[in-house]
Legacy VTK file of the C-alpha trace (Angstrom):
# vtk DataFile Version 3.0
C-alpha trace
ASCII
DATASET POLYDATA
POINTS 481 float
83.589 39.745 121.776
85.997 36.986 120.731
89.709 37.809 120.653
92.253 35.030 120.140
95.010 35.450 122.747
98.309 33.620 122.590
99.694 33.478 126.100
102.976 32.062 124.858
103.568 34.981 122.507
106.393 37.454 122.898
103.746 40.176 122.471
102.039 41.237 125.704
98.364 40.491 126.290
97.386 44.200 126.374
99.165 44.695 123.052
97.415 41.684 121.496
94.024 43.038 122.593
94.870 46.562 121.425
96.192 45.357 118.051
93.129 43.193 117.346
90.625 45.889 118.278
92.641 48.543 116.413
92.649 46.434 113.252
88.898 45.820 113.585
88.359 49.572 113.860
90.597 50.602 110.959
89.140 47.941 108.664
85.550 48.954 109.468
84.458 45.855 111.377
83.904 48.045 114.425
82.100 51.084 113.093
82.126 54.636 114.464
79.835 55.111 117.446
79.921 51.500 118.647
80.403 51.035 122.370
83.153 48.617 123.319
82.642 46.020 126.064
83.250 47.263 129.589
86.683 46.665 131.066
85.197 44.195 133.531
83.111 42.424 130.892
85.951 42.018 128.383
88.357 40.941 131.120
85.897 38.269 132.226
85.254 36.947 128.704
88.969 36.836 127.852
89.966 35.502 131.294
92.501 38.277 131.867
92.820 40.942 134.535
90.968 44.247 134.332
94.370 45.965 134.366
95.247 44.146 131.133
92.116 45.398 129.377
92.575 48.910 130.800
96.088 49.064 129.329
94.748 47.917 125.953
92.044 50.597 125.984
94.589 53.246 126.997
96.725 52.243 124.008
93.730 52.495 121.666
92.764 55.868 123.062
96.315 57.187 122.670
96.111 56.390 118.945
92.728 58.093 118.601
90.833 54.882 117.824
88.444 55.185 120.770
87.093 57.763 123.199
86.630 56.777 126.838
84.384 58.671 129.243
84.216 58.067 132.979
80.917 56.403 133.840
79.836 56.055 130.207
82.341 53.653 128.726
84.594 53.509 125.656
83.364 54.162 122.118
84.817 53.944 118.628
85.231 57.462 117.105
81.623 58.489 117.121
79.199 59.973 114.625
75.376 60.106 114.773
73.676 56.841 113.839
71.173 56.780 110.994
67.730 55.241 111.673
68.754 52.113 109.752
71.942 51.748 111.807
70.040 52.349 115.041
67.505 49.662 114.128
70.239 47.086 113.582
72.218 48.015 116.697
71.638 44.529 118.148
74.142 43.216 115.581
76.976 45.112 117.261
76.966 42.644 120.136
76.835 39.556 117.929
80.225 37.825 118.212
82.405 37.180 115.179
85.848 35.674 114.723
87.332 38.283 112.369
90.401 39.970 113.888
90.866 42.281 110.864
89.559 42.768 107.320
91.705 45.311 105.509
91.458 43.732 102.055
87.773 44.490 101.507
88.458 48.192 102.065
90.925 48.139 99.152
88.036 47.689 96.712
85.687 50.248 98.239
86.505 53.304 96.097
83.897 53.173 93.355
83.346 56.942 93.449
86.946 58.110 93.013
88.084 59.433 89.651
91.727 58.390 90.003
91.961 54.927 91.610
95.614 54.338 92.515
94.723 52.028 95.428
94.092 48.733 93.647
96.877 46.647 92.097
95.095 45.907 88.828
95.421 46.361 85.060
93.126 48.655 83.102
90.525 46.834 81.023
91.832 48.284 77.718
95.052 46.272 78.192
93.312 42.973 79.012
92.224 40.346 76.431
88.596 40.631 77.474
87.087 40.480 73.985
88.849 37.213 73.155
87.937 35.583 76.466
84.424 37.034 76.297
83.902 35.610 72.801
85.104 32.211 74.015
82.738 32.331 76.971
79.847 33.376 74.724
80.440 30.468 72.372
80.608 28.089 75.314
77.328 29.372 76.734
75.530 28.909 73.401
77.386 25.822 72.182
77.872 23.931 75.453
75.243 25.229 77.877
75.561 21.996 79.857
78.779 23.451 81.326
76.597 25.714 83.459
74.789 22.640 84.818
78.001 20.858 85.792
80.024 21.031 88.972
83.709 21.383 88.253
86.170 18.760 89.414
87.379 19.664 92.917
90.986 19.678 91.679
90.111 21.589 88.505
89.454 20.868 84.844
91.901 18.197 83.664
92.737 19.914 80.362
93.361 23.261 82.049
95.611 21.575 84.603
97.649 20.082 81.755
98.021 23.539 80.193
98.998 25.030 83.552
101.509 22.238 84.004
103.210 23.040 80.677
103.214 26.739 81.590
104.952 26.036 84.895
107.448 23.673 83.249
108.481 26.429 80.819
109.385 28.487 83.898
111.400 25.774 85.594
108.707 24.221 87.796
108.659 20.538 86.858
105.421 19.120 88.233
102.885 16.638 86.821
99.311 17.752 86.338
98.333 15.526 89.261
100.231 17.985 91.489
98.279 21.022 90.218
94.969 22.356 91.541
92.850 25.169 90.066
91.603 27.780 92.529
89.399 30.859 92.324
92.384 33.199 92.366
95.476 32.906 94.535
93.543 34.499 97.423
91.556 31.286 97.724
94.791 29.317 97.609
96.236 31.279 100.523
93.025 30.798 102.474
92.995 27.045 101.824
96.579 26.663 103.032
95.842 28.693 106.166
92.619 26.829 106.996
94.312 23.474 106.408
97.658 23.946 108.129
97.579 27.006 110.418
95.906 27.113 113.824
95.802 29.528 116.757
99.292 30.311 118.033
101.142 28.784 115.057
104.082 30.901 113.913
103.801 32.359 110.417
106.630 34.476 108.993
105.920 37.130 106.366
107.824 39.924 104.655
107.490 43.416 106.093
105.615 44.882 104.279
103.396 42.089 102.987
100.262 41.466 100.940
97.205 42.710 102.840
95.028 39.749 101.849
97.520 37.252 103.267
97.773 39.147 106.560
93.971 39.112 106.857
93.857 35.358 106.265
96.574 34.429 108.776
95.179 36.836 111.364
91.826 35.123 110.947
93.432 31.813 111.881
94.844 33.251 115.099
98.417 32.831 113.882
101.387 34.442 115.590
102.565 36.549 112.641
106.182 37.692 112.669
107.235 40.197 110.032
110.735 40.076 108.555
112.212 43.270 107.088
113.229 43.373 103.436
116.074 45.067 101.599
117.010 45.288 97.916
117.392 41.467 97.738
114.114 40.642 99.425
113.406 39.088 102.808
116.310 39.432 105.271
117.293 35.793 105.755
119.767 36.661 108.535
116.910 38.097 110.611
114.588 35.218 109.718
117.165 32.576 110.682
117.844 34.226 114.030
114.143 34.412 114.861
113.425 30.851 113.700
115.875 29.572 116.320
113.581 31.059 118.982
110.222 30.448 117.304
110.297 27.643 114.714
107.987 28.378 111.760
104.856 26.480 110.869
104.745 28.373 107.586
106.648 31.086 105.688
104.677 33.263 103.274
106.586 35.095 100.560
105.805 37.051 97.418
109.380 36.935 96.086
109.010 38.431 92.601
108.084 42.123 92.199
106.721 41.890 95.694
103.376 43.414 96.579
103.560 46.166 97.775
107.284 47.020 97.669
108.162 45.798 94.143
111.371 44.162 95.436
112.555 40.864 93.916
114.261 38.223 96.081
117.723 37.266 94.832
118.505 33.715 93.708
120.888 33.232 96.625
118.182 34.092 99.126
115.653 31.855 97.388
118.051 28.954 97.802
118.724 29.805 101.447
115.011 30.157 102.203
114.358 26.677 100.819
117.241 25.290 102.893
115.738 26.893 105.980
112.344 25.311 105.256
114.034 21.931 104.946
115.836 22.316 108.255
112.637 23.298 110.100
110.396 20.889 108.154
107.913 23.654 107.349
105.996 24.944 104.343
106.802 27.921 102.148
103.827 29.544 100.429
105.260 31.140 97.272
102.718 33.631 95.915
103.581 34.564 92.320
101.123 36.860 90.520
103.637 39.167 88.809
106.672 37.205 87.536
105.528 37.437 83.879
105.349 41.249 84.132
109.082 42.025 84.004
110.354 45.114 82.179
113.927 44.206 81.209
115.027 40.649 81.981
113.188 37.662 83.439
113.379 37.356 87.236
115.064 34.383 88.958
113.148 31.099 88.661
110.570 30.308 91.329
111.641 28.780 94.632
109.403 25.866 93.672
111.750 25.076 90.762
114.382 23.943 93.298
111.989 22.088 95.608
112.502 18.319 95.554
110.881 17.420 98.886
107.525 19.195 98.723
108.231 22.126 101.042
106.874 24.772 98.635
103.223 25.414 97.869
103.452 27.487 94.687
100.609 29.770 93.591
100.429 31.264 90.115
97.596 33.704 89.466
96.261 34.319 85.959
93.304 36.416 87.091
95.227 39.626 87.562
97.014 39.358 84.216
94.210 38.331 81.852
90.733 38.642 83.445
90.294 39.392 87.165
86.586 38.554 86.998
87.301 34.970 85.949
89.218 34.234 89.187
91.681 31.650 87.854
94.923 30.563 89.513
96.806 27.314 89.942
98.398 25.829 93.038
101.297 23.376 92.698
102.108 21.157 95.665
103.253 17.595 96.149
102.227 14.531 98.114
99.472 14.604 100.671
99.893 18.363 101.121
97.918 18.802 97.889
95.472 16.043 98.812
94.572 17.874 102.001
94.225 21.170 100.126
91.855 19.534 97.627
89.811 18.174 100.537
89.634 21.673 102.029
88.597 23.135 98.673
85.802 20.611 98.242
84.310 21.819 101.525
84.823 25.434 100.494
83.188 25.721 97.066
82.482 22.299 95.516
84.952 23.173 92.745
85.814 26.339 90.813
83.307 27.307 88.076
83.845 25.070 85.061
82.657 27.732 82.605
85.371 30.153 83.738
88.060 27.497 83.446
87.060 26.567 79.910
86.768 30.244 78.917
90.418 31.041 79.693
91.786 27.719 78.441
92.219 28.608 74.701
93.817 31.965 75.487
96.390 30.546 77.921
97.108 27.715 75.489
97.611 29.764 72.312
98.115 33.441 73.085
99.353 33.988 76.619
103.089 34.355 75.913
102.654 36.761 72.965
100.102 38.741 74.971
102.365 39.136 78.004
105.178 40.412 75.774
102.912 43.243 74.583
101.586 43.820 78.095
105.095 44.212 79.513
105.813 46.953 76.981
102.611 48.826 77.871
103.172 48.519 81.628
106.790 49.588 81.346
105.671 52.749 79.537
103.194 53.576 82.294
105.784 52.915 84.978
108.376 55.155 83.301
105.809 57.949 82.935
104.918 57.678 86.619
108.569 57.686 87.707
109.302 60.778 85.582
106.400 62.601 87.229
107.640 61.601 90.670
111.142 62.841 89.954
109.761 66.130 88.692
106.900 66.874 91.090
107.378 64.839 94.275
108.147 67.047 97.308
111.529 66.796 99.072
111.897 63.783 101.317
109.619 61.528 99.240
111.503 58.569 97.769
110.631 55.624 95.533
112.681 52.745 94.146
112.168 52.151 90.408
110.572 48.690 90.061
111.808 46.089 87.581
108.313 44.719 87.057
104.837 44.429 88.512
102.134 47.069 88.913
103.052 49.290 91.845
105.191 52.114 93.167
106.051 52.032 96.881
106.603 55.575 98.127
108.310 56.475 101.381
107.225 59.736 102.973
109.285 61.799 105.447
107.110 60.612 108.348
104.127 58.439 109.238
102.203 61.230 110.932
99.279 62.593 109.009
98.941 59.843 106.387
95.379 59.292 107.583
94.611 62.961 106.953
96.326 62.763 103.563
94.186 59.750 102.698
90.988 61.626 103.595
92.047 64.728 101.627
92.918 62.599 98.606
89.510 60.908 98.665
87.808 64.303 98.745
89.822 65.223 95.639
88.742 62.001 93.877
92.077 60.204 94.384
92.697 56.913 96.194
95.905 55.225 97.345
96.803 52.342 99.649
98.189 53.419 103.042
101.207 51.351 104.027
99.757 50.546 107.460
97.496 47.852 105.999
100.584 45.979 104.732
101.816 45.420 108.288
100.239 44.004 111.435
99.696 47.474 112.851
102.190 47.848 115.710
104.244 50.641 114.142
102.787 53.340 111.846
104.119 53.041 108.301
105.736 55.897 106.373
104.789 54.306 103.058
101.964 54.441 100.552
101.351 52.280 97.473
100.346 53.697 94.091
99.300 51.500 91.176
100.174 52.970 87.751
98.297 50.380 85.659
94.699 50.737 86.850
93.799 53.711 84.585
94.317 54.858 81.041
97.767 56.379 80.768
96.489 59.932 80.262
94.236 59.628 83.314
97.057 58.131 85.361
99.336 61.020 84.443
96.713 63.652 85.290
95.743 61.958 88.541
99.344 61.533 89.651
100.102 65.210 89.011
97.101 66.175 91.141
98.106 63.777 93.894
101.694 65.017 94.022
100.422 68.584 94.238
98.144 67.560 97.103
101.023 65.684 98.775
103.251 68.752 98.537
100.568 70.913 100.160
99.962 68.295 102.831
103.641 68.014 103.809
104.036 71.789 103.835
101.030 72.131 106.156
102.330 69.298 108.352
105.689 71.027 108.759
104.021 74.337 109.700
101.942 72.653 112.403
LINES 1 482
481 0 1 2 3 4 5 6 7 8 9 10 11 12 13 14 15 16 17 18 19 20 21 22 23 24 25 26 27 28 29 30 31 32 33 34 35 36 37 38 39 40 41 42 43 44 45 46 47 48 49 50 51 52 53 54 55 56 57 58 59 60 61 62 63 64 65 66 67 68 69 70 71 72 73 74 75 76 77 78 79 80 81 82 83 84 85 86 87 88 89 90 91 92 93 94 95 96 97 98 99 100 101 102 103 104 105 106 107 108 109 110 111 112 113 114 115 116 117 118 119 120 121 122 123 124 125 126 127 128 129 130 131 132 133 134 135 136 137 138 139 140 141 142 143 144 145 146 147 148 149 150 151 152 153 154 155 156 157 158 159 160 161 162 163 164 165 166 167 168 169 170 171 172 173 174 175 176 177 178 179 180 181 182 183 184 185 186 187 188 189 190 191 192 193 194 195 196 197 198 199 200 201 202 203 204 205 206 207 208 209 210 211 212 213 214 215 216 217 218 219 220 221 222 223 224 225 226 227 228 229 230 231 232 233 234 235 236 237 238 239 240 241 242 243 244 245 246 247 248 249 250 251 252 253 254 255 256 257 258 259 260 261 262 263 264 265 266 267 268 269 270 271 272 273 274 275 276 277 278 279 280 281 282 283 284 285 286 287 288 289 290 291 292 293 294 295 296 297 298 299 300 301 302 303 304 305 306 307 308 309 310 311 312 313 314 315 316 317 318 319 320 321 322 323 324 325 326 327 328 329 330 331 332 333 334 335 336 337 338 339 340 341 342 343 344 345 346 347 348 349 350 351 352 353 354 355 356 357 358 359 360 361 362 363 364 365 366 367 368 369 370 371 372 373 374 375 376 377 378 379 380 381 382 383 384 385 386 387 388 389 390 391 392 393 394 395 396 397 398 399 400 401 402 403 404 405 406 407 408 409 410 411 412 413 414 415 416 417 418 419 420 421 422 423 424 425 426 427 428 429 430 431 432 433 434 435 436 437 438 439 440 441 442 443 444 445 446 447 448 449 450 451 452 453 454 455 456 457 458 459 460 461 462 463 464 465 466 467 468 469 470 471 472 473 474 475 476 477 478 479 480
């Protein structure tokens, strides 16, 4: 079993082993019933002492992730194997290099009636008919598009449109500095695979976007999480830590942050860019939600102030207009972008040309008017959800009212029992995102994320009432026990 250990890390070796195995277990990569390597075997493969592995296993057992039996070994929380699972048991010992995979679990709720887990917009609010009609006409009128590889950097006309869109928001870049990706998730992955290696220091907000954590963990990065407050990432904490561990990269989602909904102030955006200059590092600015404000526009992107190429800016259109089309743009300067294009060419030979041409007319002619209407609809859903929380949420449950975006970030009285709450909610046909997956896993989170835009408003209201009733019962039971 491969585990990337950083012997220069401030985190102990037992903790690194425990964290990696714990994240594999919670994300389903190590399934119930699987036997873990022996203490001696894992110690030998990792070139550490048996005491180190024993401490890691003790930590996992204390959290209920594994069960250890004298003479038999240590197993992930066990259940009987089906014949199919038993027949493929040889795969359990086949090494992989995935330290965690929480993101894929976020989509695995097809059976629930009230899906609050996924930060997405309900199909009735999306311009799917317009984009679908465009795609249909392209398929019949220009079928050769399906026989063509797209340019590695992206369709030239779409890049021009993206360039004008960014310029209207203060980001002055030529189209030669823009690349089209299959969603911002691919952009994050390309940056990580190009510039981050084992042991490199990556700073993120705490909490942070699950998909980014998965990507940087997969590169073996030393991830350090910086707490946030009402103005975003705590730059005083970041600066103090950077003096001890200079950053290779800083990842931030500064506008209506996922999952917390917090927006970074203009002052902190300026200071963060200054810090990147002083340490000669990259900032990855992930911006899927800035067009979804409810009252006034948020501060301009950090990229708008970047004159030296420290910011790799990612603007997703997938989430806002058509998630299935997987369209985002990445803006970066100099040979940073050149290297990202090279990495993308090895990744997918170019994003699908048909998808790029399908969204092009809508972004060109209708995007701004559409987002104005969308903001109104999302604000109504948010206000309905907040009213329900104020009326039905049990004592001790708090939530800041977001100024934009798709999510509510709830804080519960304690972290204990959120796993049980999650299981009870699923049984009732309700899903939510546990806060633990938005951190690296060292400390249990007291938070959960609820998305108010994934359902029709009536369904959202009914589902949220049911969930708050379930939450009240859960907390009452927890207090009695």
